[in-house]
Structure formats: C-alpha cells, structure tokens
C-alpha positions as CSV (number, residue, x, y, z in Angstrom):
1,M,-51.7,-39.4,91.7
2,T,-52.3,-39.3,87.9
3,L,-51.9,-36.1,86.0
4,H,-55.7,-36.2,85.3
5,E,-56.3,-36.2,89.1
6,R,-53.9,-33.4,89.6
7,L,-55.5,-31.3,86.9
8,R,-59.0,-32.0,88.2
9,Q,-57.7,-30.9,91.7
10,A,-55.9,-27.8,90.5
11,T,-58.9,-26.6,88.4
12,A,-61.8,-27.8,90.7
13,A,-62.7,-24.3,92.1
14,Q,-62.6,-22.6,88.7
15,H,-64.5,-25.4,87.0
16,R,-67.2,-25.2,89.6
17,A,-67.5,-21.5,89.3
18,L,-67.8,-21.7,85.6
19,D,-70.4,-24.4,85.8
20,H,-72.4,-22.3,88.1
21,G,-72.1,-19.2,86.0
22,L,-73.4,-21.3,83.0
23,R,-76.2,-23.0,84.9
24,Y,-78.9,-21.2,82.8
25,V,-77.8,-23.3,79.8
26,L,-79.4,-26.3,81.6
27,G,-82.4,-24.6,83.0
28,E,-85.7,-22.8,82.2
29,E,-83.8,-19.5,81.7
30,L,-82.3,-20.7,78.4
31,S,-83.5,-18.8,75.4
32,L,-82.5,-18.7,71.8
33,D,-81.1,-15.2,72.5
34,R,-79.0,-16.3,75.4
35,Y,-77.9,-19.4,73.5
36,N,-76.7,-17.3,70.5
37,R,-74.9,-14.9,72.8
38,L,-73.1,-17.8,74.5
39,L,-72.0,-19.2,71.1
40,A,-70.7,-15.8,70.1
41,A,-68.7,-15.4,73.2
42,L,-67.3,-19.0,72.9
43,Y,-66.4,-18.2,69.3
44,G,-64.6,-15.0,70.4
45,F,-62.6,-17.0,72.8
46,H,-61.8,-20.0,70.6
47,V,-60.5,-18.2,67.7
48,P,-57.4,-16.8,69.5
49,L,-57.1,-19.8,71.8
50,E,-56.9,-22.1,68.7
51,A,-54.3,-19.9,67.3
52,S,-52.3,-20.2,70.5
53,L,-52.6,-24.0,70.4
54,A,-51.4,-24.4,66.8
55,P,-47.6,-24.5,67.8
56,L,-48.3,-27.4,70.0
57,Q,-49.7,-29.5,67.1
58,D,-46.9,-28.2,64.8
59,A,-44.3,-29.5,67.2
60,D,-46.0,-32.8,67.8
61,P,-48.3,-34.3,65.1
62,A,-49.7,-36.7,67.7
63,V,-51.4,-33.9,69.5
64,P,-55.2,-34.7,69.5
65,L,-56.2,-31.2,68.7
66,V,-59.4,-30.7,66.8
67,R,-60.3,-27.2,65.8
68,R,-63.8,-26.4,67.0
69,T,-64.2,-22.8,65.6
70,A,-65.7,-24.2,62.4
71,L,-68.5,-25.8,64.5
72,L,-69.1,-22.5,66.3
73,E,-69.3,-20.7,62.9
74,R,-71.8,-23.3,61.5
75,D,-74.0,-22.9,64.6
76,L,-73.8,-19.1,64.6
77,R,-74.7,-19.0,60.9
78,A,-77.6,-21.4,61.5
79,L,-78.9,-18.9,64.1
80,G,-78.6,-15.9,61.8
81,S,-75.3,-14.5,63.1
82,D,-72.2,-13.5,61.1
83,P,-69.0,-14.7,62.8
84,A,-66.9,-12.2,61.0
85,R,-68.7,-9.5,62.9
86,L,-68.2,-10.9,66.4
87,A,-65.7,-9.6,69.0
88,L,-62.6,-11.6,69.6
89,C,-61.0,-12.1,73.0
90,E,-58.2,-9.6,73.2
91,R,-56.7,-11.2,76.3
92,P,-56.6,-15.0,75.8
93,P,-54.7,-17.1,78.3
94,E,-51.0,-16.5,78.4
95,L,-49.6,-19.8,77.1
96,A,-45.9,-19.4,77.2
97,S,-44.8,-22.9,76.9
98,A,-45.8,-26.2,75.3
99,E,-47.0,-27.4,78.8
100,H,-49.3,-24.4,79.2
101,R,-50.7,-25.2,75.8
102,A,-51.2,-28.8,76.8
103,G,-53.2,-27.5,79.9
104,A,-55.3,-25.4,77.6
105,L,-56.1,-28.5,75.5
106,Y,-57.2,-30.2,78.6
107,V,-59.8,-27.5,79.3
108,V,-61.0,-27.4,75.6
109,E,-61.4,-31.1,75.4
110,G,-63.0,-31.4,78.9
111,A,-65.4,-28.8,77.8
112,C,-66.4,-31.2,74.8
113,L,-67.3,-33.8,77.3
114,G,-69.5,-31.5,79.2
115,G,-70.9,-30.2,76.0
116,Q,-72.8,-33.5,75.6
117,V,-75.1,-32.5,78.5
118,I,-75.5,-29.0,77.1
119,A,-76.4,-30.4,73.7
120,Q,-79.2,-32.5,75.3
121,A,-80.6,-29.4,77.1
122,V,-80.4,-27.4,73.8
123,R,-82.2,-30.1,72.0
124,A,-85.0,-30.4,74.7
125,R,-85.4,-26.8,75.4
126,L,-84.7,-25.1,72.0
127,G,-85.3,-27.9,69.6
128,L,-81.9,-27.4,68.0
129,E,-80.0,-30.4,66.5
130,R,-76.4,-30.9,65.6
131,E,-77.2,-30.0,62.0
132,R,-79.0,-26.9,62.9
133,G,-77.4,-24.8,65.6
134,A,-75.9,-27.4,68.1
135,A,-72.8,-28.8,66.4
136,F,-70.4,-27.2,68.8
137,F,-71.9,-28.8,71.9
138,S,-72.6,-32.0,70.2
139,G,-68.9,-32.2,69.3
140,D,-67.8,-35.7,68.5
141,G,-71.2,-37.2,69.6
142,P,-70.8,-40.9,70.6
143,R,-67.1,-40.8,69.9
144,T,-66.6,-38.0,72.6
145,A,-65.8,-40.4,75.4
146,A,-63.2,-42.2,73.4
147,R,-61.6,-39.0,72.3
148,W,-61.4,-37.8,75.9
149,K,-59.5,-41.0,76.9
150,A,-57.2,-40.4,74.0
151,V,-56.5,-36.9,75.1
152,L,-55.9,-38.0,78.7
153,A,-53.5,-40.7,77.5
154,W,-51.6,-38.1,75.5
155,L,-51.5,-35.6,78.5
156,E,-50.4,-38.4,80.9
157,A,-47.5,-39.2,78.6
158,R,-46.6,-35.6,78.3
159,G,-46.9,-35.2,82.1
160,R,-44.3,-37.8,82.7
161,E,-41.7,-35.5,81.3
162,A,-39.6,-33.9,83.9
163,G,-41.6,-31.1,85.6
164,A,-44.3,-30.9,82.9
165,G,-47.2,-31.6,85.2
166,A,-47.0,-28.2,87.0
167,G,-46.8,-26.4,83.7
168,I,-49.9,-28.3,82.4
169,A,-51.8,-27.5,85.5
170,E,-50.8,-23.8,85.2
171,G,-52.0,-23.7,81.6
172,A,-55.3,-25.3,82.4
173,C,-55.8,-22.7,85.4
174,R,-55.0,-19.8,83.1
175,T,-57.3,-21.0,80.4
176,F,-60.2,-21.4,82.9
177,G,-59.4,-18.0,84.3
178,A,-59.3,-16.3,80.9
179,L,-62.5,-18.0,79.7
180,A,-64.4,-17.0,82.9
181,H,-63.2,-13.4,82.6
182,W,-64.2,-13.2,78.9
183,L,-67.6,-14.9,79.4
184,A,-68.4,-12.5,82.3
185,A,-67.2,-9.5,80.1
186,R,-69.6,-10.7,77.4
187,G,-72.5,-10.9,79.8
188,V,-73.3,-14.5,79.3
189,L,-72.7,-15.9,82.8
190,H,-75.6,-16.2,85.3
191,G,-76.1,-12.9,86.8
192,H,-74.3,-11.0,84.1
193,G,-77.1,-10.5,81.6
C-alpha cells in the first residue's frame, strides 16, 4: 500500500464528514455572506497552521509548501473584509514532529485539489473570479494536478523513512480534526449557521 493510500484510508471518515459539512458551498444555499464567513474561518485556521509548517520547510528546502494565507487575504479584501480584524484559531493541530507537519501538508494540498471544484461553484453561483474573491479556491489553477503529484512524490519519499508513515497519518488526522472543530466553532459547517 502506498503512503497516499494509507493517508486516504486513515482520513476517509474525517474527510467525508468535512465534505458533508461544507456541502452548501456547492449548492443553492451558497451566498456571498456564507462564502465570506467561510473564507474568514479558513484564514483564521491557515495563519497559525502555516506558522506550524514553517519549520518543515526550514529543515528541508525541497518541501513543496506554498503559503496560501496571502490568497485568503486577497479574497477577503476583495469582499470587503479586513483580515487583521479576524479571529485566529487558538487551538491549531498539535504538530509535534516533522512527520506530523508532513501530514498537515497532505491535508492543505489535498484541499487545494478539492478547491478547484469549489472555485467552479463560486464562479457559477456568485460570479466571483480568481482576481476578484476566488483566488484561494482557484489555487494553482491548471497546475494544481501537477503540484499535487509533486506533493505526493515528496510525501512518499518521506514516508519511506523508518516509521514515518504512521506519524504522517497522525498529523493528517490531527489537522482534519482541528479544522473541523474550528469551522464548526465559527458556524460555517452545514447545520451550524
């Protein structure tokens, strides 16, 4: 079993629950207010998460980490919000090791892949384009799939180190759990506002 298969298996239930909670983003319930609240919540989560991931890149320059908070800031400003006034997650995932941080990177980059579907829904439902409010979910655009493959290759190489796979899976699970908790607390999951 590849590390990617192990990670998908380990996080499947959490991933399904989060997808279910965010289903309004793809449906008729999506509104500009809900979208703005979702971006604000994601910003509040990504700021401390990216700070937690920085040591991973400092230790290994080959880490394919792209900071996405700038995209969230751009979208929020385009929609009239001030990122400096937003709440930040006080309990980000506990990422105690490089392997945990690698697992968090898996979640962040996997979300970029899924963001392509959300970007299409936001364009169709709200009329927002990458340049005006949809940069975060548009991510790397047509280069997203290639980037995902590069991230998976990096993770596979990392996972071949003795015992690293279990730590990477734990980090991914912790990240999914912390994200779901934060989004529910911010009232942006289906059934929470």
